C-alpha positions in Angstrom: 0.3 0.1 0.4 2.8 2.3 0.9 4.3 1.1 -2.5 0.9 2.6 -4.2 1.0 5.6 -2.2 4.4 6.4 -3.2 3.2 6.1 -6.5 0.5 8.4 -6.3 2.4 11.2 -4.9 5.1 11.1 -7.4 2.8 11.4 -10.0 1.0 14.5 -8.1 4.3 16.0 -7.8 4.9 15.7 -11.7 4.3 19.3 -12.8 1.4 18.5 -16.0 2.5 18.6 -19.3 1.5 21.7 -21.3 0.2 19.6 -24.8 2.5 21.0 -27.8 1.2 24.4 -29.6 -0.9 23.9 -32.7 0.4 26.2 -36.1 -2.1 29.3 -35.9 -4.4 28.3 -38.9 -3.7 29.8 -42.4 -6.2 32.4 -43.7 -7.7 31.9 -46.9 -6.0 33.6 -49.8 -8.4 36.1 -51.5 -5.6 36.8 -54.4 -6.4 35.0 -58.0 -4.1 32.3 -59.2 -1.8 33.5 -61.7 -2.1 33.1 -65.1 0.9 34.5 -66.6 2.4 32.3 -68.6 6.9 31.8 -68.4 8.8 34.6 -70.4 10.4 33.5 -73.6 11.8 36.8 -74.1 15.5 36.7 -75.3 18.4 38.6 -73.3 18.3 42.2 -74.2 21.0 43.6 -76.3 20.5 47.6 -75.6 23.4 49.1 -74.8 22.9 49.7 -70.7 21.1 52.8 -69.4 24.5 54.6 -68.3 25.6 54.7 -71.7 25.0 56.6 -74.7 25.4 56.3 -78.3 28.3 58.0 -79.5 27.9 60.9 -82.2 29.8 60.5 -85.6 32.8 63.4 -85.5 32.0 66.7 -87.3 35.1 65.8 -89.9 32.9 62.9 -91.0 29.9 64.8 -91.7 31.4 68.0 -93.4 31.5 66.2 -96.6 27.7 65.8 -96.9 27.4 69.5 -95.9 29.6 70.4 -98.2 27.7 68.6 -100.8 23.8 70.1 -99.8 25.1 73.6 -99.8 26.9 73.2 -103.6 23.5 71.8 -104.9 21.4 74.5 -103.1 23.5 76.8 -104.4 23.3 75.7 -107.5 19.6 75.6 -107.5 19.3 79.0 -106.0 21.7 80.4 -109.6 19.8 78.2 -112.0 16.7 79.0 -110.6 15.9 81.5 -108.2 18.9 84.5 -108.3 22.4 84.9 -109.9 25.1 87.3 -109.0 26.8 89.3 -111.6 30.0 91.7 -111.6 29.3 95.0 -113.0 32.7 95.3 -115.5 32.2 98.7 -117.5 31.2 102.1 -116.6 28.2 102.0 -119.4 25.3 102.3 -116.4 27.1 105.1 -114.4 26.1 106.4 -112.0 23.5 103.9 -111.4 26.0 101.3 -111.1 29.9 101.3 -110.6 32.6 99.4 -112.1 32.9 96.6 -109.5 29.4 96.3 -108.3 28.0 92.9 -107.6 24.3 92.9 -108.0 21.5 90.3 -107.9 19.4 89.1 -110.4 16.1 87.9 -110.7 15.8 84.3 -112.4 12.7 83.2 -110.7 9.5 84.9 -112.4 11.0 84.9 -116.1 10.2 80.9 -115.4 6.1 81.9 -115.2 6.3 84.3 -118.5 7.4 87.7 -117.0 9.2 90.0 -119.4 11.1 93.3 -119.1 9.5 96.2 -118.4 10.2 100.1 -119.2 12.6 100.9 -117.0 14.0 97.8 -115.8 18.0 97.4 -115.3 17.8 93.8 -117.4 20.8 91.2 -117.6 21.3 89.4 -121.1 23.5 87.3 -123.1 25.2 89.0 -126.3 22.7 89.3 -128.7 24.6 89.7 -131.9 28.3 90.2 -131.0 27.9 93.4 -129.1 31.1 92.2 -127.2 32.9 91.6 -130.1 37.0 92.7 -129.6 36.4 93.1 -125.5 38.9 91.7 -123.1 37.6 88.3 -121.7 39.2 87.8 -118.1 40.6 84.1 -117.4 39.4 82.8 -114.5 41.3 79.8 -113.1 39.9 76.0 -112.2 38.6 77.0 -108.6 36.7 80.3 -110.0 35.3 78.3 -113.0 33.9 76.1 -110.5 32.4 78.9 -107.8 30.8 80.1 -111.0 29.1 77.4 -112.1 27.6 76.6 -108.6 26.8 80.4 -108.4 28.9 81.2 -105.2 31.0 83.9 -107.6 29.9 85.7 -110.5 31.0 84.9 -113.8 33.6 86.7 -115.5 33.5 84.0 -118.5 30.0 84.3 -119.5 29.6 87.6 -122.2 26.2 89.0 -120.3 25.6 92.9 -120.9 23.6 95.3 -118.2 21.5 97.9 -119.6 17.7 99.7 -119.1 14.8 98.8 -120.8 13.6 101.6 -122.7 10.8 100.1 -124.8 9.0 97.0 -125.3 7.3 95.5 -127.9 4.6 97.4 -129.8 6.3 101.2 -128.5 7.9 103.7 -130.7 11.0 105.0 -129.7 13.2 107.5 -130.9 15.1 110.6 -129.8 16.8 113.2 -131.9 19.6 115.6 -131.3 19.1 118.0 -128.4 15.8 116.7 -127.9 14.8 113.8 -125.0 14.4 110.3 -125.3 10.7 109.8 -126.5 8.5 106.5 -125.8 5.4 106.5 -127.6 5.5 110.5 -127.7 5.9 111.1 -124.3 9.4 112.2 -123.6 11.4 110.8 -120.6 12.7 112.6 -118.2 16.1 110.8 -117.5 18.0 113.3 -115.0 17.2 111.3 -112.4 18.9 108.6 -113.6 21.7 109.0 -116.3 24.9 109.9 -115.6 25.8 113.9 -114.4 26.5 116.1 -117.7 25.3 113.3 -120.3 22.6 113.9 -122.8 19.7 111.6 -123.6 21.2 111.1 -127.0 23.4 113.6 -128.7 26.2 111.1 -129.1 23.9 108.6 -131.6 20.6 110.3 -132.5 17.8 107.3 -133.8 14.7 106.4 -134.4 11.6 106.2 -134.8 11.5 102.7 -134.3 9.0 100.4 -133.7 10.0 97.6 -131.0 9.0 94.1 -133.0 6.9 91.4 -130.9 9.5 89.3 -128.3 12.5 92.5 -128.3 13.2 95.0 -126.1 15.2 98.2 -126.7 17.7 98.8 -124.1 20.3 101.8 -123.4 22.4 102.4 -120.8 22.8 105.2 -118.0 26.2 106.6 -119.0 24.8 107.5 -122.4 28.2 108.9 -123.9 29.8 105.6 -122.6 27.5 102.7 -123.8 27.3 100.6 -126.4 23.9 100.0 -126.9 20.9 99.4 -128.7 21.9 103.0 -131.1 25.1 101.2 -132.0 23.8 98.0 -133.3 21.3 99.0 -135.5 22.6 97.7 -138.5 23.1 93.7 -137.0 20.7 90.7 -137.4 18.3 92.3 -134.5 18.6 95.7 -135.7 19.6 96.9 -132.3 17.0 95.3 -130.4 17.5 92.6 -127.7 15.2 89.4 -127.6 13.5 88.2 -124.5 14.8 85.5 -124.8 18.1 86.4 -124.5 17.3 88.1 -121.4 18.3 86.6 -118.0 16.6 88.5 -115.4 15.9 91.7 -113.9 18.6 93.4 -111.9 16.8 94.0 -108.1 19.8 95.0 -105.9 23.3 96.3 -105.5 24.5 93.5 -103.3 28.2 94.8 -102.8 29.9 96.6 -101.6 27.9 97.1 -98.9 28.6 100.8 -98.2 26.2 100.8 -102.1 23.8 98.4 -101.6 20.6 100.0 -102.9 17.5 98.6 -104.7 17.4 99.0 -108.6 13.8 100.6 -108.8 12.2 102.1 -111.8 11.9 105.9 -112.3 8.6 107.4 -112.0 9.2 108.5 -115.5 8.3 104.9 -117.1 5.2 105.0 -115.3 3.6 108.5 -117.0 -0.1 108.4 -117.8 -0.4 107.3 -122.0 3.0 105.9 -122.1 1.7 102.6 -123.0 1.2 102.0 -126.4 -1.9 100.0 -125.4 -3.2 103.0 -123.2 -2.7 105.5 -126.2 -4.7 103.1 -128.4 -7.5 102.4 -126.0 -9.4 105.3 -126.4 -9.8 104.4 -130.1 -10.7 100.8 -129.7 -13.5 102.0 -126.6 -15.2 104.4 -129.4 -15.0 101.9 -131.9 -17.1 99.4 -129.7 -19.6 101.9 -128.3 -20.5 102.9 -131.9 -21.0 99.0 -133.4 -24.3 98.8 -131.4 -25.0 102.2 -132.6 -24.6 101.4 -136.2 -26.4 98.4 -135.8 -29.6 99.5 -134.4 -29.9 102.5 -136.9 -29.2 99.6 -139.4 -32.2 98.2 -138.3 -34.3 100.6 -137.9 -33.6 101.7 -141.8 -34.2 98.0 -143.0 -37.7 97.8 -140.7 -39.4 101.4 -142.6 -38.4 100.0 -145.8 -39.9 96.8 -145.5 -42.7 98.6 -143.7 -42.8 101.3 -147.0 
């Protein structure tokens, strides 16, 4: 009995073992199952973000830039504007020897023709420059002239002022003014000081043919213009087809920069041949209905009788 009691006391004295703690129950997940497929992308071959693509050196770009500039210069010279150098004194004081002028080559492409008073550049129409010395440019000058970066010194071109156009009648008697369609030109504002309008070579009257113009230099006593070539194939007239374009501005030297405008005397009333004929044409047009109406009345009276 004592053994049993001792065993009982031994069991009671032994501390009670706590049951093992169970892990907390997992909360149900609300996230939807992933549907992403495994990536099959190849590794990126692009440079890392910290590295920049190196630009081409400037010296490699330079030939391309020069080529584009030359093409643009050639295009401008051919279709838009071209520089010309003044080789003589025939247009003083409007233009001086050595001036550079810019010539409009765009408007002739759209059918524009020279008008009275305009300064124009034109190709030699019939050996006007025969015997004149021609500069001998070197290879570099020829190339720059070809692309339009330098005025041409080799081409045989002339520059004069348009005095009369197709249909006009032009003349000048010694001691008198130049007349266009019977209207005297007041040329004191543009001819060389001390010059007469035409005392060195009077001319006319001449009627300007279709497709031609009559030109004269502003330095009248130092200009071999239309007056001096009335015996050539064109009778002194310049074919419009030989006109390069109108000189619009003196671009060089800088201290002589100016616009080549048309003098007011060329805009005076009645100077146009078409304007002079207009009153007669309008009068005839107005008389036609009156005459027809009168004829109908006479015809009707005779029929009634």
